[in-house]
C-alpha positions in Angstrom: -176.7 -18.6 25.7 -173.4 -19.4 24.9 -172.0 -19.4 21.2 -171.7 -22.3 19.4 -167.5 -22.8 18.2 -167.1 -23.0 14.3 -165.2 -25.7 13.6 -162.4 -25.0 10.7 -160.8 -27.2 8.5 -156.6 -28.2 9.6 -154.0 -26.4 8.2 -151.9 -28.8 5.9 -149.0 -27.0 6.8 -149.4 -28.5 10.3 -150.4 -32.0 8.9 -146.6 -32.3 7.7 -145.9 -35.4 4.6 -148.8 -37.5 4.5 -147.6 -40.8 5.3 -147.1 -43.2 1.9 -149.8 -45.5 1.0 -149.5 -49.6 1.8 -148.6 -51.2 -0.9 -151.6 -53.7 -3.0 -154.1 -51.1 -1.7 -155.9 -49.0 -3.9 -155.5 -45.3 -4.2 -157.5 -42.8 -4.5 -157.5 -38.5 -6.0 -158.6 -36.7 -3.3 -159.7 -34.1 -5.5 -160.9 -36.3 -8.7 -162.1 -32.6 -10.5 -160.4 -29.4 -10.9 -157.1 -28.0 -9.4 -156.3 -29.2 -5.1 -156.4 -26.3 -3.0 -153.3 -23.7 -2.9 -152.8 -24.2 -7.0 -150.9 -27.4 -6.5 -151.6 -29.4 -10.2 -153.3 -32.8 -9.1 -152.1 -35.9 -11.3 -154.5 -37.4 -14.0 -156.5 -40.7 -13.4 -155.2 -43.8 -14.9 -157.5 -44.7 -16.7 -157.7 -40.8 -18.1 -154.2 -41.8 -19.3 -155.0 -45.1 -20.7 -157.6 -43.5 -22.5 -156.2 -40.8 -23.7 -153.3 -42.8 -25.3 -155.3 -45.8 -27.2 -157.7 -42.6 -28.7 -153.9 -41.1 -30.3 -153.4 -44.9 -30.7 -156.9 -45.3 -32.6 -156.2 -42.2 -34.7 -152.6 -42.2 -35.7 -153.3 -45.9 -37.3 -156.6 -44.6 -39.0 -154.4 -41.6 -40.7 -151.3 -44.1 -41.7 -153.7 -46.3 -43.4 -155.5 -43.4 -45.1 -152.1 -42.1 -46.2 -150.9 -45.6 -47.1 -154.5 -46.4 -49.2 -154.2 -43.5 -50.8 -150.3 -43.8 -51.9 -151.3 -47.9 -53.4 -154.4 -46.0 -55.3 -152.3 -43.5 -56.5 -154.3 -40.5 -55.3 -151.0 -39.4 -53.5 -148.2 -37.8 -55.1 -144.7 -39.0 -54.4 -141.6 -37.3 -54.2 -138.6 -39.5 -56.1 -135.1 -39.2 -56.7 -134.9 -39.3 -60.3 -132.1 -41.8 -60.7 -134.5 -43.9 -58.7 -136.8 -43.9 -61.6 -135.9 -46.5 -64.4 -137.2 -45.2 -67.8 -136.3 -48.2 -70.1 -139.0 -50.2 -67.6 -141.5 -50.5 -70.7 -140.8 -50.7 -74.7 -141.3 -46.9 -75.0 -143.6 -45.7 -77.9 -141.9 -42.4 -78.9 -139.1 -43.0 -80.7 -137.7 -39.0 -80.9 -138.4 -35.8 -79.9 -138.1 -32.2 -81.5 -135.8 -30.1 -79.9 -138.3 -27.7 -79.7 -140.6 -29.3 -77.6 -137.9 -30.1 -75.5 -136.6 -26.7 -75.1 -140.3 -25.6 -74.4 -141.0 -28.0 -71.4 -137.6 -27.4 -69.5 -138.9 -23.8 -70.0 -141.7 -24.5 -68.3 -140.1 -26.5 -65.7 -137.8 -23.8 -65.0 -140.6 -20.9 -64.4 -143.2 -23.0 -63.2 -141.7 -26.9 -61.7 -143.5 -29.4 -62.6 -147.1 -28.9 -62.9 -147.9 -33.1 -63.9 -147.0 -35.8 -61.6 -145.6 -38.8 -64.0 -146.6 -42.7 -63.4 -144.5 -45.3 -61.6 -145.0 -48.9 -61.0 -143.0 -50.1 -57.9 -139.9 -53.0 -58.4 -138.9 -53.2 -55.0 -136.1 -51.9 -53.3 -137.2 -48.0 -53.7 -137.0 -48.9 -56.9 -140.0 -47.4 -59.4 -140.6 -48.6 -63.5 -141.9 -46.0 -65.4 -145.1 -45.9 -67.3 -145.5 -42.3 -68.1 -143.8 -39.6 -68.1 -140.7 -40.0 -70.6 -140.3 -36.5 -71.6 -140.7 -34.7 -68.0 -137.9 -37.4 -66.4 -135.3 -36.5 -69.4 -136.4 -32.6 -69.5 -135.5 -32.9 -65.7 -132.5 -35.2 -66.0 -131.3 -32.4 -68.5 -131.9 -29.2 -66.3 -130.1 -31.1 -63.1 -126.4 -31.7 -65.3 -126.9 -27.9 -66.5 -127.7 -26.1 -63.9 -126.1 -28.6 -61.2 -130.0 -27.4 -58.9 -130.6 -30.5 -56.1 -134.3 -29.4 -56.9 -134.3 -31.0 -60.1 -133.2 -34.4 -59.1 -136.7 -35.1 -57.8 -139.5 -36.3 -59.6 -143.2 -35.6 -58.9 -144.6 -39.3 -59.3 -148.3 -41.4 -59.0 -147.4 -44.7 -57.3 -149.4 -46.7 -60.0 -150.5 -50.7 -59.8 -151.3 -52.3 -63.1 -152.7 -55.9 -62.8 -150.9 -57.1 -66.6 -148.2 -55.8 -68.7 -150.9 -55.0 -71.0 -152.7 -52.5 -68.7 -149.3 -50.5 -68.0 -148.2 -50.2 -71.9 -152.3 -48.9 -72.3 -151.8 -46.2 -69.5 -148.6 -44.9 -71.7 -150.3 -44.5 -75.0 -153.0 -43.1 -73.5 -151.1 -40.6 -72.1 -149.2 -39.8 -75.6 -152.3 -39.9 -77.4 -153.8 -37.2 -75.2 -150.9 -35.4 -75.1 -148.4 -35.3 -78.2 -149.8 -37.3 -81.1 -147.6 -39.8 -82.0 -147.2 -40.8 -85.9 -148.6 -43.4 -86.8 -145.3 -45.4 -87.0 -144.8 -45.1 -83.7 -148.1 -46.3 -83.1 -147.2 -49.1 -85.4 -144.5 -50.1 -84.0 -145.6 -50.0 -80.0 -147.8 -52.5 -81.3 -145.9 -54.8 -82.8 -143.3 -54.3 -79.5 -145.9 -55.5 -77.1 -146.3 -58.2 -79.2 -142.3 -59.5 -79.0 -142.5 -58.9 -75.4 -145.4 -61.3 -74.9 -147.7 -58.6 -73.8 -150.3 -59.3 -76.3 -150.4 -63.0 -77.8 -151.6 -61.2 -81.5 -150.9 -57.9 -83.6 -155.1 -58.1 -84.2 -155.5 -58.1 -79.9 -152.1 -55.2 -79.2 -154.5 -52.9 -81.6 -157.6 -53.5 -80.7 -156.7 -53.3 -77.0 -154.2 -50.1 -77.2 -156.2 -48.0 -79.2 -159.9 -49.6 -78.4 -161.0 -45.7 -78.1 -159.9 -45.2 -82.0 -161.7 -45.3 -84.7 -162.1 -49.2 -87.0 -160.3 -46.9 -90.4 -157.5 -45.1 -87.9 -156.4 -48.7 -86.6 -156.8 -49.7 -90.3 -153.9 -47.5 -90.8 -152.2 -48.6 -88.3 -152.0 -51.6 -88.9 -150.6 -50.9 -92.5 -147.6 -49.2 -91.2 -147.3 -52.4 -88.7 -145.9 -54.0 -92.3 -143.2 -50.8 -92.3 -142.4 -51.9 -89.0 -141.6 -55.3 -90.2 -139.9 -55.0 -92.7 -137.8 -51.6 -92.1 -137.2 -51.3 -88.0 -133.8 -50.2 -87.1 -132.5 -49.1 -90.8 -135.1 -46.3 -91.0 -132.9 -43.0 -88.9 -136.7 -40.9 -89.0 -139.4 -43.3 -89.4 -141.1 -40.5 -87.2 -141.3 -38.1 -89.9 -142.7 -40.7 -92.4 -146.8 -39.3 -93.5 -149.8 -40.9 -93.7 -149.8 -41.0 -97.6 -146.8 -41.9 -97.8 -146.2 -44.8 -95.0 -149.8 -46.0 -96.7 -148.7 -45.9 -100.3 -144.6 -47.8 -99.2 -146.9 -50.3 -97.4 -149.3 -51.1 -99.9 -145.2 -51.9 -102.3 -143.8 -53.6 -99.4 -146.9 -56.4 -99.3 -146.4 -56.5 -103.2 -143.0 -57.0 -104.1 -141.3 -59.1 -101.4 -137.8 -58.2 -102.4 -138.8 -54.3 -101.4 -137.7 -53.8 -98.1 -134.4 -55.8 -98.7 -133.6 -53.2 -101.3 -134.9 -50.7 -99.4 -132.5 -51.6 -96.2 -129.3 -51.6 -98.4 -129.9 -48.6 -99.8 -130.6 -46.7 -96.4 -127.5 -48.5 -95.5 -125.2 -46.9 -98.0 -126.9 -43.8 -98.2 -126.3 -43.3 -94.1 -129.1 -40.2 -94.5 -128.4 -37.5 -92.0 -131.9 -36.0 -91.8 -136.1 -37.2 -92.7 -135.5 -35.2 -96.1 -132.6 -37.3 -97.5 -134.4 -40.5 -96.0 -137.3 -39.8 -98.1 -135.1 -39.1 -101.4 -132.9 -42.4 -100.3 -136.5 -44.0 -100.3 -138.2 -42.5 -103.2 -134.9 -43.3 -105.8 -135.2 -47.3 -105.0 -139.4 -47.1 -105.0 -139.5 -44.4 -108.4 -138.3 -46.0 -111.6 -136.1 -44.6 -114.2 -138.3 -44.7 -116.8 -141.7 -43.8 -115.1 -141.7 -41.9 -112.0 -145.1 -44.4 -110.8 -145.4 -43.7 -107.0 -143.9 -40.2 -105.3 -143.5 -40.4 -101.7 -142.7 -37.2 -101.1 -146.5 -35.6 -102.0 -147.8 -38.9 -100.6 -149.9 -39.6 -103.5 -149.8 -42.0 -106.3 -149.1 -40.1 -110.0 -150.9 -41.8 -112.9 -149.4 -40.7 -116.4 -152.2 -41.6 -118.9 -151.6 -42.3 -122.5 -153.5 -40.9 -124.7 -157.5 -42.3 -124.7 -158.7 -44.5 -127.5 -162.1 -44.6 -129.2 -164.8 -46.6 -127.7 -164.6 -49.8 -128.1 -168.5 -49.6 -127.6 -171.0 -47.0 -127.3 -170.6 -45.7 -123.6 -167.4 -47.2 -122.9 -164.2 -45.7 -122.9 -161.0 -47.4 -122.3 -158.0 -45.2 -120.9 -154.3 -46.6 -120.8 -151.9 -46.0 -118.4 -147.9 -46.1 -118.5 -147.6 -49.3 -116.3 -150.6 -51.3 -117.9 -153.7 -50.2 -116.3 -156.5 -49.8 -118.0 -159.5 -47.6 -117.0 -162.6 -48.3 -118.1 -165.2 -45.6 -118.1 -168.2 -44.0 -119.1 -171.9 -45.1 -118.6 -171.3 -48.0 -120.3 -170.0 -49.4 -117.9 -172.5 -51.5 -115.8 -172.5 -54.4 -113.1 -173.1 -57.0 -116.3 -170.3 -55.5 -118.5 -168.1 -56.3 -115.6 -169.7 -59.7 -115.1 -169.2 -60.4 -118.9 -166.2 -59.2 -119.1 -164.6 -61.6 -116.2 -166.0 -64.2 -117.6 -164.2 -63.6 -121.0 -161.1 -63.4 -119.2 -161.3 -66.4 -116.9 -162.0 -68.5 -120.5 -158.1 -66.6 -122.1 -155.4 -68.9 -121.4 
């Protein structure tokens, strides 16, 4: 029986170059999957290129949108040129910075770099307004001036988008309240300045909004210091050094004596105090009468110098006269009924 001859595939080397496809005719890959025989790479199908490009574009758009949202929502730390940050964007609450605190901050930046970003608002044209982080910016500027190192010429920042100016002021106050407590004068001053800038309509509104987390007693003390700010802001050189009790005494005196503010301003202008102690002494000289020391700002308390107590005018009631003309009634006989009768008697005198 004759053997059948098997057919073998043609040798591609004998076939020569394939004819060019006619224009307009659809061509399909001979080997749609894998690699063509002979190790030659097959061309990728056009639909695969389009799909890959579309997928890459979609992924890039998604990443871009995510980064944009993170930047706008303040979740991305930006590296900004220090000169692009406008430090006087807001009226600052902090009047002065202790040299020791600034030195400590500079050493920390030198050793560990900036650990906490500042907060800024976009002003347009690659400019940014500082909301919080005033001390960090000044420390970086001083380091750059001292060392000439370019790394101190940039600052890490979070972008904020306050809907209103009041939100920006609130962020600044809260940041300072948390990190470094302000003096009562500085707290009162920023409330007064925010009203001047038209951020709030009244000082009461400013206090309630800026210090909403503070107790009522604390807001009351800040309100008392508003009297000092209105009377002496600009004349005092070291107002942040004024203690709580001393400020409350001065505030009360300013309210009781309308001519006191001009006298204090004139005295401060003549004295030109060089430090907080000299300024306090200047204030005491005006507030303390030469004959009797009625007020003491240095001690922060009112000193009472009573005369010798008199005998009891009636059983259970003692009357104590003071050098400033006050009379103090004390004893078990001082009751509400006695007070009512005394006020009634006084109203009929004159």
